[in-house]
Structures are given as structure tokens and as C-alpha cells.
C-alpha positions in Angstrom: -0.7 -21.7 -26.1 -2.3 -22.7 -23.3 -4.7 -20.6 -21.3 -2.6 -19.8 -18.2 0.4 -19.0 -20.8 -2.2 -16.3 -22.6 -3.0 -14.9 -19.6 0.3 -14.0 -18.3 1.2 -12.6 -21.7 -2.4 -10.7 -21.4 -1.2 -9.0 -18.2 2.7 -8.7 -19.4 1.2 -6.5 -22.2 -0.9 -4.7 -19.9 1.3 -3.7 -17.4 3.6 -2.5 -20.4 1.1 -0.8 -22.6 -1.9 0.1 -20.0 -4.4 -1.2 -22.9 -5.1 -4.2 -25.1 -7.4 -5.0 -28.0 -9.2 -8.0 -28.4 -7.7 -8.2 -32.2 -4.3 -7.4 -31.4 -4.5 -10.5 -28.7 -6.2 -13.0 -31.6 -3.2 -12.0 -33.4 -0.3 -12.0 -31.2 -1.4 -15.0 -29.4 -2.7 -16.9 -32.4 -6.0 -17.8 -30.1 -9.7 -17.2 -31.2 -12.2 -14.7 -30.4 -13.5 -16.9 -27.7 -10.8 -17.8 -26.3 -9.4 -14.3 -25.5 -12.8 -13.4 -24.3 -12.7 -16.2 -21.6 -9.2 -15.0 -20.4 -10.3 -11.4 -20.4 -13.7 -12.1 -18.4 -11.6 -14.6 -16.1 -8.9 -12.0 -15.4 -11.7 -9.2 -14.8 -13.4 -11.2 -12.5 -9.8 -11.6 -10.7 -9.6 -7.7 -10.2 -6.6 -7.6 -12.4 -8.2 -5.5 -15.7 -11.3 -3.7 -16.5 -13.2 -4.9 -20.2 -13.7 -2.2 -22.4 -15.1 -1.7 -25.9 -13.0 -3.9 -28.0 -10.4 -4.7 -25.3 -9.3 -4.2 -21.6 -7.4 -1.6 -19.6 -5.5 -2.6 -16.6 -7.3 -1.8 -13.4 -5.8 0.7 -11.1 -5.8 -1.7 -8.1 -3.8 -4.2 -10.2 -1.5 -1.6 -11.4 2.2 -1.5 -9.7 2.1 1.6 -7.0 5.5 2.1 -6.2 6.2 4.3 -3.2 9.0 4.7 -0.5 11.4 2.2 0.0 10.8 -1.4 1.5 12.7 -2.7 4.2 14.9 -6.0 4.0 13.4 -9.1 4.9 15.4 -10.0 7.5 15.0 -6.1 9.4 11.0 -6.6 9.8 10.6 -10.3 10.3 9.8 -9.4 14.0 8.2 -6.4 13.4 4.2 -6.8 14.4 5.0 -10.4 15.8 1.8 -10.8 17.3 -0.2 -9.4 14.7 1.5 -11.6 11.7 0.8 -14.5 14.1 -2.8 -13.6 14.2 -3.2 -13.5 10.3 -1.3 -16.4 9.8 -3.7 -18.4 11.6 -6.6 -17.1 10.3 -5.8 -17.3 6.8 -4.3 -20.8 6.8 -7.7 -21.8 8.3 -9.2 -21.0 4.5 -6.8 -23.3 3.1 -8.2 -26.9 2.5 -6.2 -30.0 3.3 -4.3 -31.3 0.0 -4.8 -28.0 -1.9 -2.1 -26.5 -3.8 -1.4 -23.2 -2.8 0.9 -19.8 -3.9 2.4 -18.5 -0.8 3.9 -15.2 -1.5 7.1 -13.9 -0.2 7.5 -11.7 2.8 7.8 -12.3 6.2 4.0 -12.5 7.2 2.9 -15.2 5.0 5.5 -17.7 7.1 3.4 -17.5 9.8 1.1 -19.7 8.2 3.3 -22.6 8.3 2.8 -24.3 11.6 -1.0 -24.1 10.6 -0.5 -25.9 7.4 2.0 -28.7 8.6 -0.8 -31.2 8.7 -2.9 -30.6 5.8 -0.9 -32.3 3.1 -0.6 -28.9 1.1 1.6 -28.3 -1.6 3.4 -25.0 -1.4 4.6 -23.1 -4.6 6.7 -19.9 -3.7 9.5 -17.8 -5.1 10.3 -17.0 -1.2 13.5 -19.0 0.1 12.7 -17.4 3.2 9.7 -19.3 3.4 11.9 -22.5 3.0 14.2 -21.6 5.5 11.3 -21.1 8.0 9.6 -24.5 6.8 8.6 -26.3 10.1 10.5 -29.7 10.6 7.0 -31.3 11.0 5.7 -30.1 7.9 4.4 -33.0 5.9 3.3 -31.8 2.7 5.2 -30.9 -0.8 7.1 -27.5 -1.6 8.5 -26.0 -5.0 10.4 -22.7 -4.7 10.2 -21.2 -8.3 13.4 -20.5 -10.1 15.1 -16.7 -11.2 17.1 -14.5 -10.4 17.7 -14.2 -6.3 17.3 -11.4 -4.6 18.8 -10.8 -1.4 16.8 -7.8 0.3 14.0 -9.7 -0.1 15.4 -13.3 0.0 13.4 -14.4 -2.8 13.7 -15.4 -6.6 12.1 -12.8 -9.0 12.6 -11.8 -12.6 11.2 -13.3 -15.9 11.7 -16.9 -15.2 9.7 -16.9 -11.5 7.2 -15.0 -13.8 7.1 -17.9 -16.4 7.3 -20.6 -13.8 4.2 -18.9 -11.9 2.0 -18.8 -14.9 2.6 -22.6 -15.3 0.6 -23.6 -12.3 -2.8 -23.2 -11.3 -3.6 -22.6 -7.6 -6.7 -23.6 -5.5 -5.6 -20.3 -3.6 -2.9 -17.7 -3.5 -1.7 -15.7 -0.4 -0.8 -12.4 -1.5 1.6 -10.4 0.7 1.5 -6.5 0.2 3.3 -3.4 1.4 0.1 -1.5 1.9 -3.3 -1.1 1.3 -5.2 2.1 0.7 -8.3 1.8 3.0 -10.3 4.4 1.1 -9.9 2.8 -2.3 -9.1 -0.6 -1.1 -6.1 -0.7 -3.9 -3.6 -3.1 -3.0 0.4 -1.8 -3.1 3.4 -2.9 -3.7 7.1 -1.3 -3.3 8.8 -3.1 -5.8 7.5 -3.6 -9.4 9.4 -6.7 -10.4 7.9 -8.3 -7.2 4.4 -6.9 -7.5 4.8 -8.7 -11.4 4.8 -12.4 -10.0 2.0 -11.4 -7.4 -0.3 -10.4 -10.5 0.7 -13.4 -12.3 -0.1 -15.8 -9.3 -3.6 -13.9 -8.6 -4.6 -14.6 -12.2 -3.7 -18.2 -11.9 -5.6 -18.8 -8.5 -9.1 -19.9 -7.7 -9.3 -17.1 -4.4 
């Protein structure tokens, strides 16, 4: 099992159980102690877990925090458009030419697209919304992750999407969120299935 597959499986087990032990991971993933420890260190640096004595626990800010109801993508695409334009321009400046990026679902991430047209980037995304808003002049590559189509969010999701997302390494991941808790800096998602994809992409991203 390659490194990214191990990390995806570790995060999947953490979301189900809340805690994993190094010994169990070595047995279940058929990996050496040094490999498991390197994976846990990398995931801890990404803010997804906290290492503990003999294992690791899911970090609270990486947990799926479900609240309220998220508006369908088509209903919120024009909400706060000016602010989204500013966010898109600022975020796009952080993307280097010829890099491979994970571009998350949602409407805000689509505002990066006009600023990426001449950067020759490779975009990997579960979002059909992103594909529909790709500028004609975009000169990079785009790969849409497979999976079950979610009409509400105009994206693919589920086990197939999660597996495919975990097969890539990203120079950067641009992640959308339903809310940010200002006091604790926790990032929140309204849907556990959608949030799972974000966590996997974050684990495989350089920044």
C-alpha cells in the first residue's frame, strides 16, 4: 500500500473510531512502524490529527462538524459575489504556474478560474460546477473525480470520489468551507460526506 493510500485509510478509520493505535495500523495496513509514524507526523502537520501515546486521535478541527442546512449551489452562486471575486483573486496569486491543485466544490472556488487561465495548471476537482464555469481561454488540464453525483452541490461524492482523491498528490489544495469558528479557528462543513473529501485532499496537499 502506497503512502497516500495509507494516509487515506488512517483518516477514514479516525473518522469512524476517533482513535487509532500504531500497533493496529501496522497490522491492518501491513506497514512498518517507521512508515506509520511518518504518516502520522505528516497528517499531524496538516492539522488533521493529534499524535498521542501509542497512536493518534482525530483533531477537533478536522472532525466533521454538522450544523444547519447548506443552500444548494445554484441558490448561492450569486450571494456575496464581490467578496468571492476578491477571495478568488487573492487565492489564485498563491498558485504557482504548472502546479497541480485540488479545487474544492462550492461557488467561491470557481472565482479562481479566470485568474488561473494562463498558469498552465492541472486542476483536480469533484465539482461539476467548476467544470461548467471553466473559462474558454483556460489553457491547463482539468480532471473531474468520479463518484455519485450530488445535484444539490453539483459535485461528485462518496467512496469512489474519496478513493480517487487520495490517489493524487497536490501542490496546493483550495478548500471551501461552510463556516469558520472565529474563536477556535475550526473549519466547519455542513455535510459529512462532502467534508470527507476535503480532509483527504488536505492530507495529500503540499499547502
